[in-house]
C-alpha positions as CSV (number, residue, x, y, z in Angstrom):
1,M,86.6,94.2,91.6
2,P,83.3,96.2,91.7
3,Y,83.6,100.0,92.0
4,R,82.4,100.1,95.7
5,E,84.9,97.4,96.7
6,Q,87.7,99.4,95.0
7,K,86.7,102.6,96.8
8,V,86.6,100.9,100.2
9,A,89.9,99.1,99.6
10,E,91.5,102.3,98.5
11,A,90.2,104.1,101.6
12,I,91.5,101.3,103.8
13,K,94.9,101.3,102.0
14,S,95.4,105.1,102.5
15,A,94.3,105.0,106.1
16,V,96.5,102.0,107.0
17,A,99.5,103.6,105.3
18,E,98.9,106.8,107.4
19,I,98.5,104.8,110.6
20,I,101.7,102.9,110.0
21,L,103.6,106.1,109.3
22,E,102.2,108.1,112.2
23,D,101.2,105.7,114.9
24,L,103.3,102.6,114.4
25,A,106.7,104.3,114.0
26,D,109.2,101.6,114.6
27,P,112.8,101.7,113.2
28,K,112.7,97.9,112.7
29,L,110.0,98.4,110.0
30,G,112.1,100.7,107.8
31,F,110.1,102.5,105.2
32,V,106.8,100.6,104.7
33,T,104.7,101.3,101.6
34,I,101.2,99.8,101.3
35,T,101.1,99.0,97.6
36,A,97.6,97.4,97.3
37,A,94.5,96.4,99.3
38,R,92.0,93.7,98.6
39,I,88.7,93.4,100.4
40,S,86.4,90.4,100.6
41,N,82.9,90.5,99.0
42,D,81.3,90.8,102.5
43,Y,83.8,93.6,103.5
44,K,84.8,91.6,106.6
45,K,88.4,90.8,105.6
46,A,91.0,93.0,104.0
47,T,94.4,92.0,102.8
48,L,97.0,94.7,102.5
49,Y,100.1,94.2,100.4
50,F,103.3,96.0,101.3
51,T,107.0,96.5,100.5
52,A,109.6,97.6,103.1
53,F,112.9,99.4,102.4
54,G,115.8,100.3,104.6
55,E,119.1,99.0,105.9
56,N,118.9,95.5,107.4
57,V,115.1,95.4,106.8
58,K,113.8,91.8,106.2
59,Q,110.4,91.6,104.5
60,E,109.4,88.5,106.6
61,E,110.2,90.3,109.9
62,V,108.2,93.3,108.8
63,L,105.3,90.9,107.8
64,E,105.4,89.3,111.2
65,H,105.5,92.7,112.9
66,L,102.6,94.1,110.9
67,N,100.4,91.0,111.4
68,H,101.1,91.2,115.1
69,A,100.1,94.9,115.1
70,A,97.0,94.2,113.0
71,N,94.5,94.7,115.9
72,F,96.3,98.0,116.9
73,I,96.1,99.2,113.3
74,R,92.4,98.1,113.1
75,S,91.5,100.0,116.2
76,H,93.0,103.2,114.7
77,L,91.3,102.4,111.4
78,K,87.8,102.8,112.9
79,E,88.7,106.5,113.6
80,K,89.7,107.1,110.0
81,V,87.3,105.1,107.9
82,I,83.6,104.7,108.7
83,L,82.2,101.3,107.6
84,R,79.4,99.1,108.7
85,Y,81.8,96.3,109.3
86,L,85.4,97.0,110.2
87,P,87.4,94.3,108.4
88,E,90.0,92.0,109.9
89,L,93.4,93.0,108.5
90,T,96.0,90.7,107.2
91,F,99.3,91.7,105.6
92,E,101.1,90.1,102.7
93,I,104.5,90.9,101.1
94,D,104.1,92.4,97.7
95,R,106.3,90.2,95.5
96,L,105.7,92.1,92.3
97,L,109.0,94.1,92.6
98,E,111.0,90.9,93.2
99,E,109.4,89.3,90.2
100,E,110.1,92.3,88.0
101,Q,113.7,92.2,89.1
102,K,114.0,88.5,88.3
103,I,112.4,89.1,84.8
104,G,114.8,92.0,84.2
105,K,117.8,89.8,85.1
106,V,116.6,87.1,82.7
107,L,116.1,89.6,79.9
108,D,119.6,91.0,80.5
109,E,121.1,87.5,80.3
110,L,119.2,86.8,77.1
111,N,120.5,90.1,75.6
112,K,124.1,89.2,76.6
113,L,123.7,85.8,75.0
114,Q,122.3,87.3,71.8
115,E,125.2,89.8,71.7
116,T,127.8,87.1,72.0
117,N,126.2,84.9,69.4
118,K,126.2,87.8,66.9
119,G,129.8,88.6,67.4
């Protein structure tokens, strides 16, 4: 990603995280962390990746809630980030943490197998 796109994506990421924390306070969301942002080459679409933590928090429900609130978030975004085009926002679940946990479990199982084969 070119430098300018990175800077714009980072600005959007920070601003959206702030909006979610301050203006979209909803106990159903739990603790939402915006982990990454990607912006299209024409700056008209932005995809924000998130993780959500908390008791009884389901990632898919948070995803639905965030995508439903995208226009609200976008309207607040124009007050925080000055751009020629205000991008359409879509949210995606950041699956990296889940993948890392799966890999960790597989590695643990392999280590256990190795230990039993040695002994």
